[in-house]
Structures are given as C-alpha cells and as structure tokens.
C-alpha positions as CSV (number, residue, x, y, z in Angstrom):
1,A,-18.7,-17.7,-4.6
2,H,-21.2,-16.2,-1.9
3,I,-21.5,-13.4,-3.7
4,C,-21.8,-14.6,-7.2
5,R,-24.6,-16.9,-6.1
6,D,-26.4,-15.8,-3.3
7,V,-26.3,-12.3,-3.6
8,N,-28.4,-10.6,-6.1
9,N,-26.2,-8.9,-9.0
10,G,-23.4,-10.3,-6.7
11,W,-22.0,-11.2,-10.5
12,L,-21.9,-7.7,-11.6
13,L,-20.3,-6.4,-8.4
14,R,-17.7,-9.1,-8.8
15,N,-17.0,-8.5,-12.4
16,M,-17.1,-4.9,-12.0
17,H,-14.0,-5.0,-9.5
18,A,-12.4,-7.4,-11.6
19,N,-12.5,-5.2,-14.5
20,G,-12.0,-2.2,-12.7
21,A,-8.8,-3.5,-11.3
22,S,-7.4,-4.3,-15.1
23,F,-8.7,-0.4,-16.2
24,F,-6.9,0.8,-13.3
25,F,-4.0,-0.7,-14.3
26,I,-4.3,0.4,-17.8
27,C,-4.4,4.1,-16.7
28,I,-1.6,3.5,-14.5
29,Y,0.5,2.4,-16.9
30,L,-0.6,5.0,-19.5
31,H,0.7,7.4,-16.5
32,I,4.1,5.8,-16.5
33,G,4.5,6.0,-20.0
34,R,3.5,9.7,-20.4
35,G,5.9,10.3,-17.5
36,L,8.5,8.3,-19.1
37,Y,8.0,10.0,-22.2
38,Y,8.2,13.7,-20.6
39,G,10.6,13.3,-18.5
40,S,8.9,12.9,-15.4
41,F,11.3,10.7,-13.4
42,L,13.9,14.2,-13.4
43,F,11.9,15.0,-10.2
44,K,12.9,12.0,-8.1
45,E,10.5,12.8,-5.1
46,T,7.4,12.5,-6.9
47,W,8.9,9.9,-9.1
48,N,10.0,7.5,-6.2
49,I,6.6,8.2,-4.6
50,G,5.0,7.0,-8.0
51,V,6.9,3.5,-8.0
52,I,6.2,2.9,-4.5
53,L,2.4,3.6,-5.4
54,L,3.0,1.1,-8.4
55,F,4.4,-1.6,-5.6
56,L,1.4,-0.7,-3.4
57,V,-1.1,-1.5,-6.3
58,M,0.7,-4.5,-7.4
59,A,0.6,-6.0,-4.0
60,T,-3.5,-5.3,-3.9
61,A,-4.0,-7.0,-6.8
62,F,-2.2,-9.7,-5.8
63,V,-3.6,-10.4,-2.2
64,G,-7.0,-9.9,-4.4
65,Y,-5.8,-12.7,-6.8
66,V,-5.7,-14.8,-4.0
67,L,-8.8,-14.5,-2.5
68,P,-11.0,-16.6,-4.4
69,W,-8.8,-19.5,-2.9
70,G,-8.9,-22.1,-5.9
71,Q,-6.1,-23.7,-7.2
72,M,-4.2,-21.0,-8.8
73,S,-4.8,-18.4,-6.0
74,F,-3.2,-21.5,-3.8
75,W,-0.1,-21.8,-5.5
76,G,0.6,-18.0,-6.7
77,A,0.1,-17.7,-3.3
78,T,2.5,-20.2,-2.4
79,V,5.3,-19.2,-4.7
80,I,5.1,-15.8,-4.9
81,T,5.2,-15.9,-0.6
82,N,8.3,-18.2,-1.0
83,L,10.3,-15.6,-2.9
84,L,10.5,-13.7,0.3
85,S,12.3,-16.2,2.0
86,A,15.6,-15.3,-0.1
87,A,15.7,-12.0,1.6
88,P,18.2,-12.5,4.1
89,Y,18.3,-12.8,7.9
90,I,14.6,-12.3,7.9
91,G,13.2,-13.8,4.9
92,N,11.7,-17.3,6.2
93,E,10.4,-15.6,9.6
94,L,8.8,-13.0,7.1
95,V,7.2,-15.9,4.9
96,Q,5.8,-17.0,8.1
97,W,4.2,-13.9,9.7
98,I,2.3,-13.5,6.2
99,W,1.3,-17.0,5.8
100,G,0.4,-16.8,9.7
101,G,1.8,-20.4,10.0
102,F,4.0,-22.6,8.7
103,S,1.8,-23.1,5.4
104,V,-0.4,-21.7,3.2
105,D,-3.6,-21.9,5.0
106,N,-7.2,-20.1,5.7
107,A,-5.2,-17.8,7.9
108,T,-3.0,-16.8,5.1
109,L,-6.4,-16.0,3.2
110,T,-7.3,-13.9,6.4
111,R,-4.3,-12.0,6.3
112,F,-5.0,-11.4,2.8
113,F,-8.4,-10.2,3.1
114,T,-7.4,-7.7,5.5
115,F,-4.2,-6.7,3.2
116,H,-6.6,-6.1,0.7
117,F,-9.0,-4.2,2.5
118,I,-6.3,-1.8,4.1
119,L,-3.8,-1.6,1.2
120,P,-6.4,0.8,-0.8
121,F,-6.2,3.5,2.1
122,I,-2.7,3.6,2.6
123,I,-2.7,4.1,-1.0
124,A,-4.7,6.9,-1.0
125,G,-2.3,8.8,1.5
126,M,0.3,8.0,-0.7
127,S,-1.8,9.4,-3.5
128,M,-2.1,12.5,-1.5
129,I,1.8,12.9,-0.9
130,H,2.5,12.1,-4.6
131,L,0.1,14.9,-5.5
132,L,1.6,17.3,-2.8
133,F,5.6,16.3,-4.3
134,L,4.2,17.1,-7.9
135,H,2.3,20.3,-6.6
136,Q,6.1,21.5,-5.3
137,T,7.7,20.9,-8.2
138,G,5.3,21.3,-11.0
139,S,4.3,18.9,-13.6
140,S,6.0,17.9,-17.0
141,N,6.1,20.3,-19.6
142,P,6.0,18.9,-22.8
143,I,7.7,22.0,-24.7
144,G,10.2,22.7,-21.9
145,L,9.3,26.5,-22.2
146,N,8.0,28.6,-19.4
147,S,4.2,28.2,-19.8
148,N,2.8,31.0,-17.0
149,S,1.6,33.1,-19.8
150,D,-1.1,31.0,-21.8
151,K,-2.3,29.2,-19.0
152,I,-5.9,28.2,-18.2
153,P,-7.8,27.7,-15.0
154,F,-8.2,24.2,-13.6
155,H,-11.8,24.2,-12.8
156,A,-13.6,25.1,-16.2
157,Y,-11.8,23.2,-18.5
158,Y,-10.0,20.1,-16.9
159,S,-12.7,19.4,-14.3
160,Y,-15.3,18.8,-17.4
161,K,-12.7,17.2,-19.3
162,D,-12.0,14.5,-16.7
163,A,-15.6,14.2,-15.7
164,F,-16.3,13.0,-19.4
165,G,-12.9,10.8,-19.2
166,F,-14.2,9.1,-15.8
167,A,-17.9,9.0,-17.1
168,L,-16.5,7.1,-20.5
169,L,-14.3,5.0,-18.6
170,L,-17.3,4.0,-16.2
171,I,-19.6,3.0,-19.2
172,L,-17.0,0.9,-20.7
173,L,-16.6,-0.8,-17.5
174,V,-20.5,-1.3,-16.8
175,A,-20.9,-2.6,-20.9
176,L,-17.7,-5.0,-20.2
177,S,-18.9,-6.3,-16.9
178,T,-22.6,-6.9,-17.9
179,F,-22.5,-8.2,-21.5
180,A,-18.8,-10.1,-21.6
C-alpha cells in the first residue's frame, strides 16, 4: 500500500510487476507447450531442470501473492502451507519453520518477502544450468533431420528477432499497466 499511495508512480510499478509476472507465466506455458509438441521431454536432464524451474517460479509467484497481506493472502498462505503438513515425519516442523511460529503471522510475511527476493536469483542460476544442458543436447528439431547444412548465425537474425519480441512484450506490458 505504501508504494501505491506514497511513491510517485508507485501504482505503475506495482501494476508492471503484477502484469509482468502474468506475461512471464504466459511465456513459460508457451515454452512448455512447444517443448511438449516437439518432444523435448526426451532430453531428460534438460526437461527435469525445466520442471524444477517451473516449480521455483510457481513458488515465487505464491510468496509474492501473499505479500499484500489481505484476507485472500492470509488464507492462501494458511491453506497452501498447511498442505506441507501432510509430508511424513517432517511435515509439521516444516510448516512451523515456514510460518516462523505456530500460525501465519508477521514472521511468515517477513519470511515470504525474503523468499520472494531470493528465489529469482536461484531461478537465474537454474536457468543457466538449463541452458547448459540445452547446449549439450541441442534443441529439438521439429523435422527430426540433421540441420548442420542450413544453419544461420545466431547474432544477426535471432538477436534482432528476440529484441523485437521483447520490445513488443514490453510495449504491451506498459500499455496494460498504464491504461487498464
């Protein structure tokens, strides 16, 4: 609430953060769909790192969802963290460690803010590992044939294509955050 009310253009910053997360998930789901379509799951190491990345991104989104600390956030944190108590032997201790006590309270909010800050750095590291495995196995070729004969350089073509796509998404994000 402080950012939205007291900081100049804080409402825009918050909207861009929230809508940017939604755009990020759209891109992730498109990436997963493309991987399923082209059979990328056959490269197990790359695929498994991608699944771990998906869970880390979902965890980051969940702890970010709790940070506004309204009724929906409080009960979302209570219900989802209580699911961990079903884990045998360590479930209750794990829940109390995440809560920072015996119930969801301010200590939980502090921990979730810390997780929301730290997890993107872990995601960046795991993304590098994901790219390392992708570089070793090669990306999925939709036609399944050897394509060494007709390759083009990455920099000129794909750099501009990626920059154009990023700029287009950024324009959509700013327009959505500003005018919606």
